[in-house]
C-alpha positions in Angstrom: -13.9 -30.2 -9.0 -14.9 -27.4 -11.4 -12.9 -24.2 -11.5 -13.3 -21.0 -13.5 -16.2 -18.9 -14.5 -19.6 -20.6 -15.0 -20.8 -20.5 -18.6 -23.8 -18.2 -17.9 -21.6 -15.7 -16.1 -19.0 -15.8 -18.9 -21.7 -15.1 -21.5 -23.1 -12.2 -19.5 -19.6 -10.8 -19.0 -18.9 -11.1 -22.7 -22.1 -9.3 -23.7 -21.4 -6.5 -21.2 -17.9 -6.0 -22.5 -19.1 -6.0 -26.1 -21.8 -3.4 -25.4 -19.4 -1.2 -23.4 -16.8 -1.3 -26.2 -19.3 -0.8 -29.1 -19.1 2.5 -31.0 -21.9 5.2 -30.8 -24.8 4.8 -33.1 -24.4 6.8 -36.2 -25.7 10.4 -35.8 -25.8 10.1 -32.0 -24.2 13.1 -30.4 -21.5 12.4 -27.8 -22.6 13.0 -24.2 -20.3 15.0 -21.9 -20.8 15.5 -18.2 -21.7 19.0 -17.2 -18.8 21.0 -15.6 -19.6 23.9 -13.4 -16.5 25.5 -11.8 -17.3 27.9 -8.9 -14.2 30.0 -8.0 -14.7 32.4 -5.1 -12.6 35.0 -3.4 -12.2 35.1 0.4 -14.4 32.1 1.0 -13.0 29.8 3.6 -13.4 26.0 3.7 -15.9 26.3 6.6 -18.1 29.0 5.1 -20.2 26.7 2.9 -22.7 24.6 4.8 -22.1 21.6 2.4 -18.5 21.4 3.8 -19.3 22.5 7.3 -22.7 21.7 8.8 -21.9 24.1 11.7 -21.3 27.1 9.3 -22.8 30.5 10.2 -24.0 30.7 6.6 -26.6 28.6 4.9 -25.7 27.8 1.3 -28.6 25.7 0.0 -27.7 26.0 -3.6 -24.0 25.1 -3.1 -25.2 22.3 -0.9 -27.4 20.9 -3.7 -24.6 21.2 -6.3 -22.2 19.4 -3.9 -24.8 16.7 -3.1 -25.7 16.1 -6.8 -22.2 16.5 -8.3 -18.6 16.3 -7.2 -16.9 18.2 -4.5 -13.1 18.6 -4.3 -11.8 19.3 -0.9 -8.0 19.4 -1.4 -7.5 22.4 -3.7 -4.4 24.5 -3.6 -4.2 28.1 -4.7 -1.1 29.5 -6.4 -1.4 32.9 -4.8 -3.3 34.8 -2.2 -4.9 37.4 -4.4 -7.3 37.2 -7.3 -5.2 37.9 -10.5 -2.5 35.3 -10.0 -4.8 32.7 -8.6 -7.2 33.1 -11.6 -4.3 32.9 -14.0 -3.1 29.7 -12.3 -6.6 28.1 -12.5 -7.1 29.0 -16.2 -3.6 28.2 -17.5 -2.1 25.8 -15.0 0.9 28.1 -14.8 2.4 30.3 -12.0 1.7 34.0 -12.6 5.4 34.9 -11.9 6.2 33.3 -15.2 4.4 36.4 -16.8 4.9 40.1 -16.5 2.9 40.0 -13.2 5.4 39.6 -10.3 3.0 40.7 -7.5 -0.3 42.3 -6.9 -3.5 42.5 -9.0 -4.1 43.5 -12.6 -6.8 46.1 -13.4 -8.8 46.4 -16.6 -6.4 49.1 -18.0 -3.6 46.5 -18.4 -3.0 44.3 -21.3 -4.4 40.8 -20.9 -2.1 38.6 -18.8 -3.0 35.5 -20.9 -1.1 35.8 -24.1 -2.7 34.8 -27.5 -2.3 31.1 -28.2 -1.9 30.1 -24.5 -4.0 27.0 -23.8 -6.5 27.7 -21.1 -9.0 25.5 -19.3 -11.7 26.9 -21.5 -9.9 26.4 -24.8 -8.9 22.9 -23.7 -12.6 22.0 -23.0 -13.8 23.7 -26.2 -11.3 21.6 -28.1 -12.9 18.5 -26.6 -16.5 19.4 -27.5 -17.6 21.6 -24.7 -19.3 25.0 -24.8 -17.8 27.3 -22.3 -18.7 30.6 -20.6 -17.3 32.8 -17.9 -19.4 34.9 -15.5 -18.0 37.2 -12.8 -15.0 39.4 -12.3 -12.0 38.9 -14.6 -9.0 40.8 -13.2 -6.6 39.4 -15.8 -6.1 42.7 -17.7 
């Protein structure tokens, strides 16, 4: 009685492992997956039709992004208003660890994110990504 992996299967497996472990070709640029983070205020779980087919709103562009990419459905927000929740998303920290103890920062305030603080964007840039931010800021 023979046991183990057949020779042909073993050869194919060895080749696959060697190809998967091989370094990039010289001069070849590394490929990173695209990351698009959509962060909205006052949008409930059931508002986007990709998450709720019975939604009153049709969101075909969000539906397509969800269908062709990844959708996370178990997110938790560190606060109920925009400034602290954005701060938490960008830094991974609670806003009460800063000068903001409650409420929202306006444009007249100093930036809540101190120089040198690692943010989601700076982390991604440090790993070869190009980053951009579009929309309201509300971090001072």
